[in-house]
PLY file of the C-alpha trace (Angstrom):
ply
format ascii 1.0
element vertex 434
property float x
property float y
property float z
element edge 433
property int vertex1
property int vertex2
end_header
32.39 -3.81 68.68
29.34 -5.43 67.19
26.58 -6.34 69.54
26.40 -9.94 70.69
23.93 -12.57 69.60
20.26 -11.58 69.57
20.76 -8.03 70.79
19.39 -5.39 68.49
19.35 -1.64 68.20
16.50 0.84 68.34
16.74 1.24 64.65
16.00 4.67 63.33
18.40 5.99 60.74
18.46 9.79 60.83
19.07 11.01 57.29
18.90 14.57 56.02
18.99 16.05 52.55
21.08 18.86 51.15
21.53 20.25 47.67
24.56 19.56 45.52
26.24 16.24 44.88
29.57 17.47 43.52
31.97 15.63 41.25
32.29 15.90 37.49
29.47 14.74 35.24
29.49 14.13 31.53
26.78 14.83 29.00
24.69 11.73 28.33
22.81 12.81 25.25
19.06 12.85 25.53
19.01 11.86 29.21
18.39 14.73 31.61
21.49 15.44 33.69
20.88 13.75 37.08
20.63 15.73 40.26
22.71 14.25 43.07
21.24 14.96 46.50
23.19 14.21 49.65
21.04 12.64 52.34
23.44 13.66 55.11
25.18 16.94 55.75
25.09 20.31 57.49
22.58 22.08 55.25
19.66 19.79 55.97
16.52 20.42 53.96
14.55 17.28 54.61
14.95 14.64 57.27
13.90 11.17 56.21
13.46 9.99 59.79
10.60 12.38 60.52
6.90 11.70 59.93
5.31 10.94 57.63
8.23 9.51 55.68
9.38 6.98 58.26
9.42 6.22 61.95
11.55 4.48 64.54
10.96 0.75 64.54
11.94 -1.54 67.39
12.80 -4.91 65.86
13.34 -6.68 69.19
10.20 -8.73 68.62
11.55 -9.95 65.31
14.39 -11.79 67.02
12.76 -12.59 70.35
13.13 -16.33 69.75
15.77 -18.19 67.82
15.15 -20.95 65.30
17.60 -22.94 63.26
17.59 -26.53 62.14
21.24 -27.37 62.91
23.47 -26.32 65.80
26.13 -24.94 63.45
23.98 -21.99 62.42
25.49 -18.52 62.91
24.26 -15.82 65.24
22.89 -12.41 64.41
25.53 -9.88 65.47
23.99 -6.58 64.42
21.09 -5.19 62.42
19.67 -1.90 61.21
16.29 -0.81 59.92
16.55 2.22 57.66
14.10 4.63 56.06
11.23 3.44 53.93
12.44 2.17 50.58
14.20 -0.95 49.35
17.75 -2.30 49.53
18.57 -4.52 46.58
22.35 -5.08 46.87
24.98 -4.92 49.60
28.78 -5.21 49.76
31.51 -4.94 52.35
33.84 -2.08 51.47
37.63 -2.01 51.59
37.62 0.01 54.84
35.64 -2.68 56.68
32.30 -0.88 56.38
29.38 -1.54 54.07
27.60 0.03 51.12
24.24 -0.76 49.65
22.05 0.41 46.84
18.32 0.37 46.39
15.48 2.78 45.81
14.34 5.83 47.75
11.98 8.80 47.23
13.79 12.12 47.47
13.73 13.93 44.14
10.01 13.60 43.50
9.98 10.07 42.03
11.86 6.83 42.64
15.62 7.48 42.83
18.76 5.38 43.12
19.98 5.21 46.69
23.63 4.64 47.64
24.34 4.51 51.37
27.73 4.04 53.07
27.95 2.61 56.61
30.95 2.09 58.86
31.75 -1.28 60.42
29.29 -0.58 63.28
26.36 0.31 60.99
26.66 4.05 61.55
25.60 6.00 58.45
28.61 7.88 57.01
26.86 9.31 53.94
24.03 8.58 51.56
23.10 9.91 48.15
20.13 9.79 45.83
20.87 9.82 42.10
18.34 10.64 39.45
16.36 13.28 37.69
12.72 13.99 37.01
12.16 10.43 35.77
11.94 7.26 37.86
15.17 5.41 38.66
15.99 2.44 40.88
19.23 0.86 42.11
19.83 -2.78 41.24
23.44 -3.68 42.12
26.48 -1.95 43.65
30.14 -2.95 43.50
33.28 -1.18 44.71
35.92 -0.26 42.15
39.68 -0.61 42.54
40.10 3.09 43.45
37.59 2.83 46.31
34.68 4.31 44.35
31.44 2.63 43.37
29.73 1.33 40.26
25.94 1.19 40.42
23.72 -0.64 37.96
20.22 0.76 37.90
17.10 1.22 35.85
15.64 4.42 34.46
12.22 5.17 33.04
13.04 7.93 30.60
9.70 8.80 28.96
6.74 7.27 27.21
8.77 6.74 24.03
12.04 5.26 25.27
10.65 3.45 28.32
12.91 1.51 30.70
16.66 1.41 30.07
19.81 0.17 31.77
21.39 2.96 33.83
25.04 2.93 34.95
26.41 5.34 37.58
30.08 5.70 38.57
31.04 7.55 41.78
34.15 8.31 43.80
34.75 6.89 47.30
32.64 9.67 48.87
29.63 9.12 46.62
30.20 12.05 44.25
29.37 10.89 40.76
31.88 10.93 37.90
29.45 10.02 35.15
26.19 8.29 34.37
24.97 6.67 31.16
21.70 5.10 30.06
21.70 2.23 27.59
18.70 0.91 25.72
16.91 0.38 22.46
13.50 1.36 21.19
11.59 -0.63 23.84
12.22 -1.81 27.39
15.54 -2.96 28.88
15.46 -4.32 32.44
18.74 -4.70 34.39
18.82 -7.45 37.01
22.46 -7.93 38.08
25.98 -6.57 37.63
29.59 -7.47 38.35
32.69 -5.30 38.12
35.08 -7.02 35.70
38.85 -7.56 36.04
39.57 -4.84 33.45
37.87 -2.20 35.62
34.63 -2.17 33.65
31.46 -4.09 34.40
28.92 -6.46 32.93
25.17 -5.94 33.39
22.61 -8.65 32.61
18.84 -8.61 32.41
16.21 -8.58 29.69
15.49 -6.57 26.53
12.38 -6.18 24.39
14.03 -4.10 21.68
14.55 -7.07 19.33
11.25 -6.84 17.40
9.43 -6.88 20.72
10.78 -10.32 21.70
11.81 -10.74 25.32
15.49 -11.69 25.16
18.02 -12.37 27.89
20.59 -9.62 27.50
24.22 -8.88 28.41
26.03 -5.54 28.10
29.79 -5.22 28.74
31.04 -1.74 29.67
34.55 -0.32 29.87
35.91 1.45 32.95
34.75 4.77 31.46
31.19 3.58 30.81
31.56 2.90 27.08
29.62 -0.08 25.69
32.14 -2.67 24.49
29.71 -5.37 23.38
26.11 -6.48 23.77
24.66 -9.97 23.44
21.01 -11.12 23.39
19.86 -14.72 23.90
16.46 -15.95 22.75
14.58 -18.33 20.49
12.68 -15.56 18.73
9.00 -15.20 19.53
8.70 -18.53 21.36
8.85 -17.10 24.86
10.60 -14.98 27.47
14.32 -15.33 28.15
15.78 -13.43 31.10
18.99 -13.21 33.13
18.74 -12.58 36.87
22.30 -13.12 38.10
25.88 -12.93 36.85
29.38 -13.62 38.16
32.98 -13.47 37.00
34.54 -16.82 36.18
38.01 -17.69 37.52
40.37 -17.52 34.56
38.15 -15.10 32.63
34.64 -14.85 31.25
31.22 -14.71 32.86
28.34 -17.00 33.85
24.79 -15.62 33.84
21.67 -17.40 35.09
17.95 -16.83 34.78
15.08 -18.53 33.01
13.86 -19.33 29.55
10.53 -20.48 28.13
10.25 -23.47 25.83
7.25 -23.77 23.52
5.66 -27.20 23.88
2.51 -26.58 21.83
0.89 -23.78 19.86
-0.51 -22.30 23.08
1.67 -23.75 25.85
5.11 -22.83 27.21
7.20 -24.29 30.01
9.85 -22.35 31.93
13.27 -23.79 32.77
16.23 -22.53 34.73
18.85 -21.18 32.35
22.63 -20.79 32.55
24.99 -19.28 29.97
28.76 -18.99 30.00
30.55 -16.52 27.73
34.16 -15.52 27.24
35.47 -12.08 28.18
34.69 -10.94 24.63
31.14 -12.35 24.61
31.68 -15.63 22.76
29.13 -18.21 23.92
30.80 -21.18 25.62
27.68 -23.02 26.78
23.91 -22.65 27.21
22.11 -25.16 29.46
18.70 -25.62 31.06
17.98 -26.90 34.55
14.69 -27.82 36.14
11.20 -27.79 34.69
9.30 -24.77 36.07
12.53 -23.45 37.62
13.85 -19.88 37.89
17.48 -19.13 38.75
18.15 -15.87 40.61
21.89 -15.83 41.41
25.13 -17.68 40.76
28.52 -18.09 42.47
31.65 -19.41 40.78
34.74 -21.36 41.79
37.50 -22.86 39.66
35.65 -26.20 39.59
32.13 -25.05 38.75
29.14 -22.82 39.44
26.30 -22.98 41.96
23.02 -21.28 41.02
20.00 -20.80 43.29
16.40 -19.77 42.84
13.08 -21.56 43.08
11.08 -24.26 41.33
7.41 -25.15 41.08
7.23 -28.90 41.76
4.04 -29.71 39.87
3.18 -26.76 37.65
3.70 -23.03 37.41
0.69 -22.50 39.70
1.78 -24.71 42.63
3.70 -23.34 45.60
7.41 -22.78 44.96
10.29 -24.68 46.58
13.91 -23.68 47.07
16.06 -24.78 44.14
19.84 -25.12 43.82
21.97 -26.59 41.06
25.70 -27.03 40.57
27.27 -27.02 37.09
30.77 -28.04 36.12
32.92 -25.66 34.06
31.50 -26.96 30.76
27.84 -26.74 31.79
27.21 -30.30 32.90
24.93 -30.71 35.91
26.74 -32.15 38.94
23.67 -32.06 41.15
20.31 -30.32 41.38
17.84 -30.38 44.21
14.65 -28.76 45.38
14.00 -28.16 49.06
10.52 -27.88 50.49
10.22 -26.04 53.79
6.57 -26.96 54.21
5.39 -23.44 53.41
3.32 -21.79 50.70
6.35 -20.47 48.90
10.13 -20.80 49.30
12.43 -18.51 47.31
16.23 -18.24 47.19
17.59 -14.92 45.97
21.39 -14.84 46.37
24.40 -17.11 46.88
28.05 -16.49 47.74
31.06 -18.74 48.22
31.74 -18.98 51.97
35.18 -18.67 53.53
35.38 -22.48 53.85
34.55 -23.08 50.17
30.91 -24.01 50.75
27.94 -21.79 49.82
25.90 -19.32 51.88
22.42 -18.54 50.54
19.61 -16.16 51.45
15.95 -15.94 50.53
12.57 -16.16 52.20
9.76 -18.50 53.13
6.04 -17.73 53.29
4.40 -19.90 55.95
1.06 -18.18 55.33
-0.53 -15.41 53.31
0.18 -13.03 56.20
3.77 -13.99 57.02
7.20 -13.99 55.39
10.49 -14.99 57.05
14.04 -14.23 56.00
15.97 -17.44 55.49
19.72 -18.06 55.35
21.33 -21.44 54.82
24.62 -23.08 53.98
25.15 -25.90 51.49
28.28 -27.96 50.97
29.71 -28.81 47.56
27.41 -31.82 47.33
24.26 -29.80 47.97
23.80 -31.02 51.54
22.52 -28.43 54.01
25.04 -27.69 56.76
22.67 -25.32 58.52
19.34 -23.65 57.90
18.44 -20.53 59.83
15.52 -18.13 60.45
17.04 -14.99 62.02
13.65 -13.28 62.41
11.12 -16.00 63.29
8.22 -13.70 64.13
4.86 -13.53 62.41
5.85 -10.32 60.63
7.27 -9.80 57.15
11.02 -10.10 56.53
12.99 -11.32 53.52
16.58 -11.66 52.33
17.53 -10.13 48.99
21.33 -9.90 48.70
24.31 -11.11 50.71
28.04 -10.52 50.88
30.85 -12.31 52.66
32.64 -10.25 55.30
36.32 -10.08 56.21
35.79 -11.95 59.50
34.41 -14.97 57.67
30.79 -14.06 58.38
28.31 -12.45 56.04
25.86 -9.58 55.75
22.36 -9.74 54.24
20.27 -6.93 52.82
16.54 -7.33 52.58
13.37 -5.81 53.89
10.82 -5.61 56.64
7.19 -4.60 56.12
5.27 -3.04 58.99
1.95 -4.94 58.90
0.02 -2.10 60.54
0.94 0.51 57.90
2.19 -1.67 55.02
5.36 0.47 55.03
8.44 -1.28 53.70
11.81 -0.67 55.37
15.35 -1.60 54.43
16.73 -4.31 56.73
20.46 -5.10 56.99
21.70 -8.02 59.09
25.29 -8.97 60.01
25.97 -12.62 60.92
28.87 -14.37 62.58
30.98 -16.96 60.68
0 1
1 2
2 3
3 4
4 5
5 6
6 7
7 8
8 9
9 10
10 11
11 12
12 13
13 14
14 15
15 16
16 17
17 18
18 19
19 20
20 21
21 22
22 23
23 24
24 25
25 26
26 27
27 28
28 29
29 30
30 31
31 32
32 33
33 34
34 35
35 36
36 37
37 38
38 39
39 40
40 41
41 42
42 43
43 44
44 45
45 46
46 47
47 48
48 49
49 50
50 51
51 52
52 53
53 54
54 55
55 56
56 57
57 58
58 59
59 60
60 61
61 62
62 63
63 64
64 65
65 66
66 67
67 68
68 69
69 70
70 71
71 72
72 73
73 74
74 75
75 76
76 77
77 78
78 79
79 80
80 81
81 82
82 83
83 84
84 85
85 86
86 87
87 88
88 89
89 90
90 91
91 92
92 93
93 94
94 95
95 96
96 97
97 98
98 99
99 100
100 101
101 102
102 103
103 104
104 105
105 106
106 107
107 108
108 109
109 110
110 111
111 112
112 113
113 114
114 115
115 116
116 117
117 118
118 119
119 120
120 121
121 122
122 123
123 124
124 125
125 126
126 127
127 128
128 129
129 130
130 131
131 132
132 133
133 134
134 135
135 136
136 137
137 138
138 139
139 140
140 141
141 142
142 143
143 144
144 145
145 146
146 147
147 148
148 149
149 150
150 151
151 152
152 153
153 154
154 155
155 156
156 157
157 158
158 159
159 160
160 161
161 162
162 163
163 164
164 165
165 166
166 167
167 168
168 169
169 170
170 171
171 172
172 173
173 174
174 175
175 176
176 177
177 178
178 179
179 180
180 181
181 182
182 183
183 184
184 185
185 186
186 187
187 188
188 189
189 190
190 191
191 192
192 193
193 194
194 195
195 196
196 197
197 198
198 199
199 200
200 201
201 202
202 203
203 204
204 205
205 206
206 207
207 208
208 209
209 210
210 211
211 212
212 213
213 214
214 215
215 216
216 217
217 218
218 219
219 220
220 221
221 222
222 223
223 224
224 225
225 226
226 227
227 228
228 229
229 230
230 231
231 232
232 233
233 234
234 235
235 236
236 237
237 238
238 239
239 240
240 241
241 242
242 243
243 244
244 245
245 246
246 247
247 248
248 249
249 250
250 251
251 252
252 253
253 254
254 255
255 256
256 257
257 258
258 259
259 260
260 261
261 262
262 263
263 264
264 265
265 266
266 267
267 268
268 269
269 270
270 271
271 272
272 273
273 274
274 275
275 276
276 277
277 278
278 279
279 280
280 281
281 282
282 283
283 284
284 285
285 286
286 287
287 288
288 289
289 290
290 291
291 292
292 293
293 294
294 295
295 296
296 297
297 298
298 299
299 300
300 301
301 302
302 303
303 304
304 305
305 306
306 307
307 308
308 309
309 310
310 311
311 312
312 313
313 314
314 315
315 316
316 317
317 318
318 319
319 320
320 321
321 322
322 323
323 324
324 325
325 326
326 327
327 328
328 329
329 330
330 331
331 332
332 333
333 334
334 335
335 336
336 337
337 338
338 339
339 340
340 341
341 342
342 343
343 344
344 345
345 346
346 347
347 348
348 349
349 350
350 351
351 352
352 353
353 354
354 355
355 356
356 357
357 358
358 359
359 360
360 361
361 362
362 363
363 364
364 365
365 366
366 367
367 368
368 369
369 370
370 371
371 372
372 373
373 374
374 375
375 376
376 377
377 378
378 379
379 380
380 381
381 382
382 383
383 384
384 385
385 386
386 387
387 388
388 389
389 390
390 391
391 392
392 393
393 394
394 395
395 396
396 397
397 398
398 399
399 400
400 401
401 402
402 403
403 404
404 405
405 406
406 407
407 408
408 409
409 410
410 411
411 412
412 413
413 414
414 415
415 416
416 417
417 418
418 419
419 420
420 421
421 422
422 423
423 424
424 425
425 426
426 427
427 428
428 429
429 430
430 431
431 432
432 433
């Protein structure tokens, strides 16, 4: 069973590399065929838990004292620190375990990492996907057959630059296919959701429209074919970008991010941005929320959508505050609020609907230039905080990046920890009670 409140593991994940990923792969045109490298197996070539790549890290000091603002806050049930790299997205899998994607360094440059854990945080398998170019994992979702869809980014070469990169695997991590998608300039993926038809939607930003920076959606079929694309911008006036996306009950998608509004010949202001489209890409609404606001993630119910991010209260140079906004199904604002934690910067990065219909959120605070703390909180449907929780209240560096609800009514958070003595960044996963 999971360890009880405030007990942690000596957290060294022993990972080894072997050649050969297996599974069918299709030709993807000009993109070099990726090399799949298993990070666990019998024919070990390279262990990632041996110096100088990583080291064992005891995180007991991170949770030596508990802080939360309300008595209803959950407890930390289990945690794991993995090899140096980054974990950008986590899910609970259909077998009760977990999978996460991020970035690792195995094939010579940055590579997409997919790691599968059991319910007790034991590593079952892990793969790196990529080629001779630089790739990174952005979002992972499980498909109906138990496999995985990974949205990533690839830097192909000096001519084609950054593109969307979509990888489809079976339940054991063997890839079926991979496809890049991009225009003549940069495309940056930021979020993905698997869609009810078995495909997926990826959102982010493109510069391939005459060099303008447009918010961008791409809808893929279950076989990786592009079904439609949709940019959003006001031309050369400023940057538009999506950072989060979710399926809408009844069909369609809501994406959130930011957009710049030109207020003079030399001045722009940034606003939070939300767009709803139908399943075929027809725009249903576009709305702004919050001057100097940036929306990072969105969660949907049948009655509306809650988006979270951060806002600069005075100008784009002042310290950021937490920001959350709730829209109704037609884009009207039901409430919006900023929350100042009394620190130099407060940032929310992900939100999910909790088992009781309220909203669980993760992010980070920066009490000083030398400290960052993971933060998790819960808001009700009126935007009132039910609890507010620092699971690692030390003076070290931790942050929350992505969260997922778990089958027991709790939730799991992926994020990071930075060793201040070496500036090495580790992947940090944390399981919380309901």
